[in-house]
C-alpha positions in Angstrom: -120.1 33.2 -22.1 -123.3 31.1 -20.9 -123.2 28.2 -18.5 -125.4 25.2 -18.5 -125.4 21.6 -16.9 -127.6 18.8 -18.5 -130.2 17.6 -16.6 -133.5 15.4 -17.5 -136.8 17.2 -17.5 -140.2 16.2 -16.4 -140.6 14.1 -19.5 -137.3 12.4 -19.1 -135.6 14.2 -21.9 -132.1 15.7 -21.5 -132.0 19.4 -21.5 -129.7 22.5 -20.9 -130.1 24.0 -17.3 -128.7 27.7 -17.1 -126.6 28.5 -14.4 -126.8 32.2 -15.0 -129.3 35.0 -13.7 -131.0 36.1 -16.1 -131.0 32.5 -17.7 -129.0 32.1 -21.1 -130.6 31.6 -24.3 -130.4 27.6 -24.4 -132.2 27.2 -21.0 -134.6 24.1 -21.1 -133.7 23.4 -24.7 -132.9 20.0 -25.6 -129.3 19.0 -25.5 -129.8 17.7 -29.1 -130.7 21.1 -30.2 -128.4 22.1 -33.2 -126.3 25.2 -32.7 -127.4 28.3 -34.5 -125.7 29.3 -37.7 -122.9 32.0 -37.3 -124.8 35.5 -37.4 -123.6 38.1 -40.0 -121.9 40.2 -37.2 -119.9 37.1 -35.8 -116.8 37.9 -38.1 -116.7 41.4 -36.9 -117.1 40.5 -33.3 -114.2 38.0 -33.6 -111.9 40.6 -35.3 -112.4 42.9 -32.8 -111.7 40.1 -30.0 -108.5 39.4 -31.9 -107.3 42.9 -31.4 -108.2 42.8 -27.7 -111.2 44.8 -27.7 -115.0 44.5 -27.6 -116.9 44.6 -30.9 -118.4 48.5 -31.0 -122.1 47.6 -30.9 -121.8 45.5 -27.9 -120.7 48.2 -25.6 -124.2 49.4 -24.9 -124.9 45.9 -23.3 -121.6 46.3 -21.2 -123.0 49.4 -19.9 -126.4 47.8 -18.8 -124.3 45.2 -17.1 -122.1 48.0 -15.3 -125.0 49.9 -14.1 -126.4 46.4 -12.8 -123.0 46.0 -10.7 -123.4 49.7 -9.5 -127.1 48.7 -8.0 -125.7 45.6 -6.4 -122.8 47.7 -4.7 -125.1 50.3 -3.5 -127.6 47.5 -2.2 -124.4 46.1 -0.4 -123.6 49.2 1.5 -127.2 49.9 2.3 -128.0 46.7 3.8 -129.9 45.6 0.9 -132.8 47.9 1.3 -132.7 49.0 -2.4 -133.6 47.2 -5.7 -132.6 48.0 -9.4 -135.6 48.9 -11.7 -136.5 46.5 -14.5 -134.8 48.6 -17.3 -131.2 49.7 -16.5 -130.1 51.3 -19.9 -131.8 52.4 -23.2 -129.5 53.0 -26.2 -130.3 55.0 -29.1 -127.5 55.6 -32.0 -126.8 59.2 -33.2 -127.2 59.2 -37.0 -126.6 62.3 -39.2 -130.0 63.2 -41.0 -129.5 65.0 -44.3 -133.0 66.2 -44.5 -132.6 68.1 -41.1 -129.1 68.6 -41.2 -128.8 67.3 -37.3 -128.0 64.5 -35.5 -131.1 62.3 -34.8 -131.6 59.3 -32.4 -132.1 56.2 -34.4 -132.9 52.3 -33.5 -131.1 51.1 -36.5 -129.6 47.5 -36.4 -126.1 46.8 -35.2 -123.3 46.9 -37.9 -125.2 49.4 -40.2 -122.5 52.0 -39.6 -121.0 53.5 -42.7 -118.0 54.8 -41.2 -115.4 53.9 -38.3 -117.2 56.0 -35.9 -120.4 55.3 -33.8 -122.3 57.1 -31.3 -125.2 56.8 -28.7 -127.4 58.6 -26.4 -127.4 56.2 -23.5 -130.3 56.8 -20.7 -129.1 55.1 -17.7 -131.1 54.2 -14.5 -128.4 54.4 -11.9 -128.8 54.5 -7.8 -128.2 58.3 -7.9 -130.6 58.9 -10.9 -133.3 56.4 -10.7 -135.4 58.7 -13.0 -132.9 58.2 -15.6 -129.7 60.1 -16.8 -128.3 60.6 -20.3 -124.9 60.4 -21.7 -123.2 60.8 -25.1 -120.9 57.6 -26.1 -118.6 57.9 -28.9 -116.5 54.9 -29.9 -114.1 53.7 -32.7 -114.9 50.9 -34.9 -111.9 48.9 -34.9 -113.4 46.5 -37.8 -113.7 49.3 -40.0 -110.4 50.1 -41.9 -108.6 49.3 -38.5 -110.5 52.0 -36.8 -108.4 55.0 -38.5 -109.8 58.5 -38.5 -111.0 59.6 -42.0 -113.2 62.7 -42.7 -116.4 60.8 -42.0 -115.1 59.5 -38.7 -114.2 63.2 -37.7 -117.2 64.8 -38.6 -119.3 62.3 -36.8 -117.1 62.6 -33.6 -117.2 66.5 -33.9 -120.9 66.4 -34.3 -121.5 64.1 -31.4 -119.3 66.0 -29.0 -121.3 69.1 -30.0 -124.5 67.3 -29.2 -123.2 66.6 -25.9 -122.1 70.2 -25.3 -125.2 71.6 -26.4 -127.3 69.5 -24.2 -124.8 69.6 -21.2 -124.5 65.8 -21.2 -121.3 63.8 -20.2 -119.4 62.3 -23.1 -117.9 59.1 -23.0 -115.0 58.2 -25.7 -114.2 54.6 -26.2 -110.8 54.6 -28.0 -109.7 51.9 -30.2 -107.9 53.3 -33.4 -105.0 53.5 -35.7 -104.4 57.3 -35.8 -105.1 59.3 -39.1 -106.0 57.3 -42.1 -103.6 57.3 -45.0 -104.4 56.4 -48.7 -103.5 56.5 -52.3 -105.5 57.3 -55.3 -106.2 53.8 -56.6 -107.9 55.0 -59.5 -104.6 56.8 -60.6 -102.4 53.8 -59.5 -104.2 51.6 -62.0 -103.4 54.1 -64.7 -100.0 56.0 -64.2 -96.9 55.2 -66.3 -93.0 56.1 -65.6 -91.1 58.3 -68.1 -88.0 56.4 -68.2 -84.7 57.7 -69.1 -83.7 54.9 -71.4 -86.8 52.6 -72.4 -84.4 50.0 -72.9 -82.7 50.1 -69.6 -85.1 51.0 -66.9 -82.4 50.7 -63.9 -81.2 54.1 -65.0 -84.4 55.5 -63.4 -87.3 57.8 -64.6 -87.8 61.4 -65.0 -91.6 61.8 -64.2 -95.0 60.0 -64.0 -97.6 60.6 -66.4 -101.0 59.4 -68.2 -101.2 58.7 -71.8 -104.0 60.1 -73.7 -106.2 57.1 -73.5 -105.8 56.6 -69.9 -106.6 60.4 -69.3 -109.7 60.0 -71.5 -111.0 57.2 -69.4 -110.2 59.3 -66.3 -112.1 62.2 -67.9 -115.1 60.1 -68.7 -115.2 58.7 -65.2 -115.3 62.1 -63.7 -118.1 63.5 -66.1 -115.8 65.5 -68.3 -113.8 67.3 -65.7 -110.9 65.7 -64.3 -110.6 66.5 -60.7 -108.4 63.8 -59.3 -105.0 65.1 -60.8 -103.2 68.1 -61.8 -101.3 67.5 -64.9 -99.5 69.6 -67.8 -99.3 68.3 -71.4 -96.0 67.1 -72.7 -95.7 66.6 -76.4 -93.1 63.8 -77.5 -90.9 64.1 -80.5 -93.1 61.2 -81.6 -96.0 63.3 -81.4 -97.5 61.3 -78.5 -99.3 63.6 -76.0 -98.6 62.7 -72.3 -100.2 64.3 -69.4 -97.4 64.8 -66.7 -98.5 64.4 -63.2 -97.9 67.3 -61.1 -100.4 66.6 -58.3 -102.7 63.6 -57.3 -105.8 64.8 -55.6 -107.8 61.6 -55.7 -111.5 61.4 -56.6 -112.5 60.5 -52.9 -111.7 62.0 -49.4 -109.5 60.7 -46.8 -106.2 60.2 -48.4 -103.9 62.4 -46.3 -104.1 66.0 -45.3 -107.9 66.5 -45.0 -107.9 63.6 -42.5 -105.2 65.6 -40.6 -107.4 68.6 -40.9 -110.4 66.7 -39.4 -108.0 65.6 -36.7 -107.3 69.1 -35.8 -111.0 70.0 -35.7 -111.8 67.1 -33.3 -108.8 68.1 -30.9 -109.9 71.5 -30.8 -113.6 70.3 -30.0 -112.4 67.8 -27.3 -110.5 70.4 -25.6 -113.3 72.8 -25.4 -115.6 69.8 -24.4 -113.3 69.2 -21.2 -113.7 72.8 -20.1 -117.4 72.6 -20.7 -118.8 69.2 -20.0 -117.6 65.8 -18.2 -115.5 64.0 -20.5 -113.7 60.7 -20.0 -112.1 58.1 -22.3 -111.7 54.4 -21.9 -108.6 53.0 -23.9 -110.1 49.6 -25.0 -107.7 48.8 -27.9 -104.5 50.6 -29.1 -104.8 54.4 -29.3 -102.4 55.9 -31.8 -101.8 59.4 -33.1 -104.7 61.6 -32.8 -106.3 58.8 -30.8 -103.7 59.4 -28.2 -104.2 63.0 -28.3 -107.8 62.8 -27.8 -107.1 60.5 -24.8 -105.1 63.4 -23.1 -107.1 66.4 -24.3 -110.3 64.7 -22.5 -108.0 64.5 -19.6 -109.8 61.8 -17.7 -108.9 58.4 -18.9 -108.9 54.4 -18.1 -106.3 52.7 -19.9 -107.1 48.8 -20.3 -103.8 46.8 -19.1 -102.1 45.6 -22.6 -103.4 48.4 -24.7 -100.9 51.0 -25.5 -101.2 54.9 -26.0 -98.8 56.0 -28.9 -97.9 58.7 -31.1 -95.6 56.3 -33.3 -95.5 52.7 -33.5 -92.3 50.6 -32.4 -91.5 49.3 -35.8 -91.5 52.9 -37.2 -89.6 54.3 -34.4 -87.1 51.2 -34.8 -86.5 52.0 -38.5 -85.8 55.7 -37.6 -83.3 54.7 -34.9 -81.7 52.0 -37.5 -81.8 49.2 -34.9 -84.3 46.9 -32.8 -84.8 49.2 -29.8 -88.5 48.7 -29.0 -89.8 45.2 -28.8 -93.6 46.3 -28.5 -95.8 49.2 -28.2 -96.3 48.5 -24.7 -92.7 49.7 -23.9 -93.8 53.0 -25.4 -97.3 53.5 -24.0 -98.5 50.6 -21.9 -99.9 51.0 -18.4 -96.4 51.0 -16.8 -95.6 54.2 -18.7 -99.2 56.2 -18.8 -100.4 55.5 -15.4 -97.2 56.4 -13.9 -97.0 59.7 -15.7 -100.7 60.7 -14.9 -102.0 60.5 -18.5 -104.1 57.6 -17.5 -106.0 58.1 -14.3 -107.0 54.5 -13.7 -106.2 51.2 -15.1 -108.7 48.2 -15.9 -108.4 44.7 -16.5 -110.7 44.3 -19.5 -113.5 46.4 -21.1 -116.2 45.4 -18.7 -114.0 46.5 -15.7 -113.2 49.8 -17.7 -117.3 50.4 -18.1 -117.7 49.8 -14.5 -115.1 52.2 -13.5 -117.0 55.0 -16.0 -120.3 54.4 -14.4 -118.9 54.6 -11.0 -117.1 57.8 -12.0 -120.2 59.3 -13.4 -122.2 58.6 -10.3 -120.0 61.6 -8.8 -121.0 64.0 -11.6 -124.1 65.9 -12.2 -126.6 64.8 -14.6 -126.3 67.7 -16.7 -124.1 70.6 -16.8 -124.7 73.1 -14.0 -127.3 70.9 -12.5 -127.3 69.8 -8.7 -125.1 67.2 -7.4 -126.5 63.7 -7.1 -126.5 62.7 -3.4 -127.2 59.1 -2.5 -130.4 58.7 -0.9 -130.2 57.8 2.9 -131.7 54.4 2.1 -128.7 53.7 0.0 -126.3 54.2 2.8 -125.5 52.9 6.2 -123.1 55.5 7.4 -124.9 58.5 9.7 -123.5 61.9 9.1 -123.3 62.7 12.8 -121.1 59.9 14.0 -117.7 60.8 15.2 -114.6 60.2 13.0 -113.1 57.1 14.9 -109.6 57.0 13.0 -107.4 60.2 13.6 -104.2 61.0 11.7 -101.1 60.0 13.7 -98.4 62.2 14.4 -95.9 60.1 12.4 -95.8 59.0 9.0 -99.0 56.9 7.9 -101.3 56.2 4.9 -103.6 59.2 4.4 -106.3 56.8 2.9 -107.0 55.5 6.2 -108.5 59.0 7.5 -110.3 59.6 4.3 -112.1 56.2 4.0 -111.6 54.3 7.3 -109.6 51.4 8.3 -110.0 47.8 9.4 -108.0 47.2 12.5 -107.7 44.2 14.8 -110.2 46.0 17.3 -112.6 46.3 14.4 -113.6 49.0 11.9 -112.4 52.6 12.5 -114.3 55.1 10.5 -112.6 57.7 8.5 -114.0 61.1 7.3 -116.1 60.2 4.1 -118.8 57.8 3.6 -117.8 54.2 4.1 -117.0 52.6 0.8 -117.5 56.0 -1.1 -113.9 56.8 -1.6 -112.3 56.1 -5.1 -108.8 57.2 -5.7 -107.3 58.4 -9.1 -104.0 59.3 -10.6 -102.7 56.9 -8.0 -99.7 55.8 -10.2 -98.3 59.2 -10.5 -96.8 61.5 -7.8 -97.7 59.4 -5.0 -96.9 62.1 -2.4 -100.3 63.5 -3.0 -103.6 61.3 -2.9 -106.3 62.3 -5.2 -110.0 61.2 -5.7 -113.7 61.4 -5.1 -115.7 60.5 -2.1 -119.1 61.3 -0.6 -119.9 63.3 2.7 -123.4 62.3 3.9 -124.2 61.2 0.4 -122.8 64.4 -1.3 -120.0 63.7 -3.8 -116.8 65.8 -3.4 -113.3 66.1 -4.7 -110.6 65.3 -2.5 -106.8 66.0 -2.2 -104.7 64.7 0.8 -101.0 64.4 1.6 -98.9 61.3 1.8 -96.9 61.6 5.1 -94.5 58.8 4.3 -91.4 58.8 2.0 -92.1 57.1 -1.5 -90.1 56.0 -4.4 -90.3 57.7 -7.5 -88.7 55.4 -10.2 -87.8 56.8 -13.4 -87.1 54.0 -16.2 -84.2 53.8 -18.4 -84.5 55.0 -22.0 -84.1 51.9 -24.3 -83.1 54.3 -27.2 -80.1 55.4 -25.0 -77.6 52.4 -24.0 -76.0 54.5 -21.3 -79.1 55.6 -19.6 -80.0 53.7 -16.1 -83.0 53.4 -14.0 -83.3 56.1 -11.4 -84.8 55.6 -8.1 -85.5 58.9 -6.5 -86.7 59.2 -2.6 -89.5 61.8 -2.1 -90.2 62.8 1.1 -93.9 63.1 2.6 -95.7 66.4 3.1 -93.6 68.3 0.5 -94.6 69.3 -3.0 -92.3 68.2 -5.7 -92.6 69.0 -9.5 -94.8 66.0 -10.2 -97.0 66.2 -7.0 -97.7 70.1 -7.3 -98.8 69.3 -11.2 -101.0 66.4 -10.0 -102.7 68.6 -7.5 -103.3 71.3 -10.1 -104.7 68.7 -12.5 -106.9 67.1 -10.2 -108.4 70.5 -9.1 -109.0 71.3 -12.7 -110.6 67.9 -13.3 -113.0 68.6 -10.2 -114.0 72.0 -11.4 -114.3 71.3 -15.3 -117.2 69.3 -16.1 -117.7 67.5 -12.6 -118.5 70.7 -10.9 -117.8 69.1 -7.4 -117.0 71.0 -4.2 -113.4 70.4 -3.0 -112.0 69.1 0.3 -108.1 69.6 0.8 -106.7 68.0 3.7 -103.7 70.0 4.1 -100.4 68.7 5.6 -97.5 70.4 3.6 -94.2 71.6 5.0 -93.6 73.6 1.6 -92.2 72.9 -2.0 -88.9 71.1 -2.6 -86.6 73.8 -3.7 -83.6 72.2 -4.7 -81.7 72.7 -8.1 -83.0 69.4 -9.5 -86.6 70.5 -8.6 -86.1 73.8 -9.5 -84.9 72.9 -12.8 -88.0 70.6 -13.2 -90.1 73.4 -12.8 -91.6 73.1 -9.3 -92.3 76.9 -9.4 -94.3 76.8 -12.4 -96.4 73.9 -11.2 -97.1 75.5 -7.8 -98.2 78.6 -9.8 -100.6 76.1 -11.6 -102.3 75.4 -8.2 -102.9 78.9 -7.9 -104.2 79.2 -11.3 -106.7 76.2 -10.8 -108.1 77.5 -7.5 -108.6 81.1 -9.1 -111.1 79.5 -11.6 -112.8 77.2 -9.3 -116.7 77.8 -9.0 -117.5 75.4 -6.2 -117.2 75.6 -2.6 -113.7 74.7 -1.3 -112.4 73.7 2.2 -109.0 73.7 3.2 -108.7 71.7 6.4 -105.4 71.6 8.3 -105.5 67.9 9.8 -104.5 67.1 13.2 -100.8 66.6 13.7 -100.7 68.1 10.2 -99.0 71.4 9.4 -99.1 74.0 6.5 -96.2 76.2 6.2 -94.5 78.7 3.6 -95.1 78.5 0.0 -97.5 75.8 0.5 -99.9 78.0 2.5 -99.7 80.6 -0.1 -101.1 78.5 -2.9 -104.0 77.3 -0.9 -104.9 80.6 1.0 -108.5 81.5 0.9 -107.8 85.0 -0.4 -107.0 83.3 -3.8 -110.5 82.7 -4.4 -112.5 84.4 -1.3 -116.0 83.6 -2.7 -115.3 80.1 -2.9 -112.7 79.1 -0.5 -112.6 78.8 3.3 -109.7 77.5 5.5 -110.2 75.6 8.7 -107.8 73.9 11.1 -107.7 71.2 13.8 -106.6 72.5 17.3 -103.6 70.0 17.0 -102.5 71.4 13.7 -99.6 73.8 12.9 -99.4 76.8 10.7 -96.6 79.1 9.9 -93.7 80.6 7.9 -91.0 78.1 9.0 -90.9 75.2 11.2 -90.3 76.2 14.9 -86.6 74.9 14.7 -86.2 77.1 11.7 -87.6 80.0 13.5 -85.3 79.6 16.7 -82.2 79.6 14.3 -83.3 83.0 13.0 -85.2 84.8 15.6 -84.1 83.1 18.8 -80.5 82.4 18.5 -77.9 81.8 21.3 -77.6 85.4 22.6 -81.3 85.6 23.0 -81.5 82.2 24.9 -78.7 83.2 27.4 -80.5 86.6 27.8 -83.8 84.4 28.6 -81.6 82.0 30.9 -80.4 85.2 32.8 -83.9 86.2 33.3 -85.4 83.1 34.4 -82.4 81.1 36.2 -81.2 82.5 39.6 -77.9 81.1 39.6 -77.1 82.2 36.1 -78.4 85.8 37.1 -76.4 85.7 40.5 -73.2 84.8 38.5 -73.7 87.8 36.2 -74.4 90.0 38.8 -71.1 89.0 40.6 -69.2 88.9 37.5 -70.1 92.8 37.1 -68.4 93.6 40.6 -65.6 95.9 39.5 -63.8 94.8 42.9 -63.3 91.3 41.6 -59.5 90.3 41.2 -58.8 88.7 37.9 -58.6 85.4 39.4 -62.0 85.8 41.0 -63.5 86.8 37.6 -62.1 84.0 35.7 -63.2 81.2 38.2 -66.8 82.9 38.2 -66.8 83.0 34.3 -65.9 79.6 34.0 -68.8 78.8 36.5 -71.2 80.7 34.5 -70.1 79.1 31.3 -70.5 75.8 32.7 -74.0 76.5 34.0 -75.1 78.1 30.8 -73.7 75.1 28.7 -75.7 72.7 31.1 -78.9 74.4 30.6 -78.4 75.4 26.9 -80.2 72.0 25.6 -83.1 72.7 28.0 -83.4 76.5 26.9 -83.3 75.2 23.1 -86.3 73.1 23.8 -87.9 76.1 25.6 -87.4 78.5 22.4 -88.9 75.8 20.2 -91.9 75.3 22.3 -92.2 79.1 22.5 -91.8 79.5 18.5 -94.4 76.4 18.1 -96.8 78.4 20.5 -97.0 81.1 17.5 -98.1 78.3 15.1 -101.2 77.1 16.9 -104.9 77.1 15.7 -105.9 79.8 18.1 -103.5 82.2 16.7 -104.8 81.4 13.1 -108.2 82.1 14.3 -107.4 85.0 16.2 -105.4 86.6 13.1 -108.7 85.7 11.0 -106.6 83.5 8.5 -108.9 80.5 9.1 -112.7 80.6 9.6 -112.7 78.6 12.8 -111.2 75.7 14.5 -112.9 72.4 13.9 -112.1 69.4 15.9 -111.2 66.3 13.9 -113.6 63.8 15.7 -116.6 66.2 14.8 -115.4 67.5 11.7 -117.6 65.1 9.4 -120.8 66.6 10.7 -119.6 70.3 10.8 -118.3 69.9 7.1 -121.6 68.1 6.1 -123.8 70.9 7.0 -121.5 73.4 6.1 -121.2 72.0 2.6 -124.9 71.6 2.3 -125.7 75.3 3.2 -123.0 76.5 0.7 -124.3 74.3 -2.2 -127.9 75.6 -1.5 -126.6 79.2 -1.0 -124.6 79.2 -4.3 -127.5 77.9 -6.3 -129.6 80.8 -4.9 -126.9 83.3 -5.6 -126.5 82.3 -9.3 -130.3 83.1 -9.7 -130.0 86.4 -8.0 -127.1 87.2 -10.3 -129.1 86.2 -13.4 -131.7 89.0 -12.2 -129.2 91.5 -11.4 -125.7 90.9 -12.6 -124.0 93.8 -10.9 -125.1 92.6 -7.4 -122.1 92.1 -5.2 -121.3 88.9 -2.9 -121.8 91.1 0.2 -125.1 92.3 -1.1 -126.2 89.0 -2.0 -125.5 87.9 1.7 -127.3 90.6 3.2 -130.3 89.6 1.1 -130.3 86.1 2.0 -130.1 87.2 5.8 -133.1 89.4 5.3 -135.0 86.7 3.9 -133.9 84.3 6.6 -134.7 86.9 9.2 -138.4 87.1 8.1 -138.9 83.6 8.8 -136.3 82.5 11.6 -134.4 84.0 14.3 -131.7 86.2 12.8 -129.1 85.1 15.4 -129.6 81.6 13.8 -128.2 82.6 10.6 -124.7 81.4 11.7 -125.9 78.2 12.3 -125.1 76.1 9.1 -127.6 73.2 10.2 -130.4 75.5 10.7 -130.0 77.5 7.5 -129.4 74.2 5.4 -132.8 73.0 6.7 -134.2 76.2 6.1 -133.2 76.5 2.3 -134.0 72.7 1.8 -137.2 72.2 3.6 -139.0 75.4 2.7 -138.1 75.7 -0.9 -141.7 77.1 -1.5 -141.4 79.9 0.9 -138.2 80.7 -0.3 -139.4 80.8 -3.9 -141.9 83.2 -2.8 -139.5 85.6 -1.3 -137.1 85.2 -4.4 -140.3 86.1 -6.5 -141.3 89.0 -4.7 -137.7 90.4 -4.7 -137.5 89.8 -8.4 -140.8 91.6 -9.0 -139.5 94.5 -7.0 -136.4 94.7 -8.9 -138.4 94.6 -12.4 -140.6 97.4 -11.1 -137.7 99.6 -10.1 -136.1 99.0 -13.5 -139.2 99.9 -15.3 -139.7 103.0 -13.3 -136.0 104.0 -13.9 -136.5 103.3 -17.8 -139.9 105.3 -17.6 -138.3 108.5 -15.9 -135.6 108.5 -18.5 -137.8 108.1 -21.6 -138.7 111.1 -23.9 -142.3 111.9 -24.3 -142.4 110.2 -27.8 -141.0 107.1 -26.5 -143.9 107.0 -23.6 -146.4 107.9 -26.2 -145.1 105.2 -28.5 -145.4 102.7 -25.5 -149.0 103.7 -24.9 -150.0 103.4 -28.4 -148.5 99.7 -28.7 -151.0 98.7 -25.7 -154.4 97.4 -26.6 -157.4 99.9 -25.9 -158.6 98.2 -23.0 -155.1 98.1 -21.3 -154.4 101.7 -22.3 -157.7 102.8 -20.7 -156.9 100.8 -17.6 -153.3 102.3 -17.4 -154.6 105.9 -17.7 -157.4 105.6 -15.3 -155.0 104.2 -12.6 -152.5 107.1 -13.4 -155.6 109.5 -12.5 
């Protein structure tokens, strides 16, 4: 939409003045200028708009506008000290080249696609990658056979996804489809005839379908003498007429039925593999049906436009199966009120542009290519120093965890949170709301985030329209407890951060345990809790588990995030105000500090109780005296028991402090909340640089252990710096980052030494014939040099 006002120019002529930036196409043109005639793509564009989506070839322009929005957002956070480049996006369509049998980049005109699937390679110049980063975008063309998946569409989707995997590029899928294509053989529909049971009375039905001799000959001539579109058997009638009875209709063209389903299976498998290999995200811009819905889920990360459903079967078809009008629209089956609430959709968007903006924002957290370094924001692009103290501290009662993650506006002003201001983006916010998941930046470095809701939330399960007796259920879910849905959400988020995104992970732990009631056990809380362990076991980036101030980690909740699950990647820390243990202190007292133990403690501490017990043990007391003293003792014990119960709880609580956790080695160290931001920034920076170096060491010697790697790194550091500083994350991170040339020299020297040792080992074990053959393979000059050096 372009906006203008009519103004007089210097010559007194009425002209259009654009209100947009950059100016619109009619800027400074005479008001009397006739409108341009409709371009040839306009009908397709109109058809897409009628269906509620953008025409497929207009999406690259939306990406350009979204990158512009990203630059504006970063400039605002950085105080306007950054500016966007002139060119934001380059788009090249991926087209299959029969000559090279490869996908090639093409600049063909919009609308020249020959199937209902289009793919591009976009180069985006974003604030995190000002030099440019590439992504693969695959989109349905809803205007081509209503966006259905035929063989050609499946093949292009498959090849474009493979292209993304081969190059390690993020893959974006823009979903707008009608599921697998269905069709009939039109060439047979024009020719077939029924064999009536009674030619004079067609109402009695027919026996089979057939082609007569002339029509069969026409089909044979059309297919170059070999009929491939039908399988028939000849039937000779009593009149001598020869009929070709139709046994199977194959069709002369692809895309009528099962071949489309086979293609759907092919792209479903490829999408599943892609999720484990590269970053995948889907934007549901229009209806997504059947295989389209499965592709949304198989790619895992999804953004769903409001008003666009994700369904397996349409409402009319279901109504026909049920025999009554149950569903009034497809949105009842797969709208955002269903898919955002059950975790299929990670985010929702008001329109296509909003959805593309969210994709571009999501990509800002993801490495440019698989296994590349993370994309930190340059210091000039952020206005939040890493060494600032954290102003907002999680309170002891129920509170919103987003406040300590992102900060909070209060009456007294801004209270900063753990992460960089304005960087936290929540995902899966509509599902399992007792756990909060998302992405944020720490000192510009992107991280995955998992935090715990400490407030009680409502889980609303809607009534089933197909079951007249069902009712809406409203379940109360307590904070700091894992339920089946929140445990599954935790495992899903960990898998998303690990697969494709390759993000380090920060878990702000505050769980009392798992909900183990009959209902939750039936709904598989045990299974989903185990999924958390499975996801952490496979994690390949640093994971920090931090028990927050006034938080606790107990029982099975501790077990599923303990660092021994993945000791190479996981570390656990705790604030001094946090707690950790098998049970809460009250529970421990009920088992290990019961009333007899409290009374014994009371006798040891309270002089009056001790004196009464000693007096009661005197054998010279009369029965009346014993009864009186016993009554006095019971009164005293009854009076003191509440206080000693508190003492017992306090005693048990002292076993759960961070000091004991550190003494027992179950946490790496205590970290105070106020300084946690700075501590974890340098710890994260060091871990990321070290892990990159460790991977290079493993490529040289695959059998090297982690302890051997650590010792090697320590030796290299000791050659340059004070060995005592090796435990200082800030010093080591600075050494690895600032002295890259020296680190590279040390690595190359070690690599050459290892290769030389391997060569000596091979030579010492080689036979004389092998050594002779090796010498003969050298040039005469090189052989002479080697022999002279040996002498």
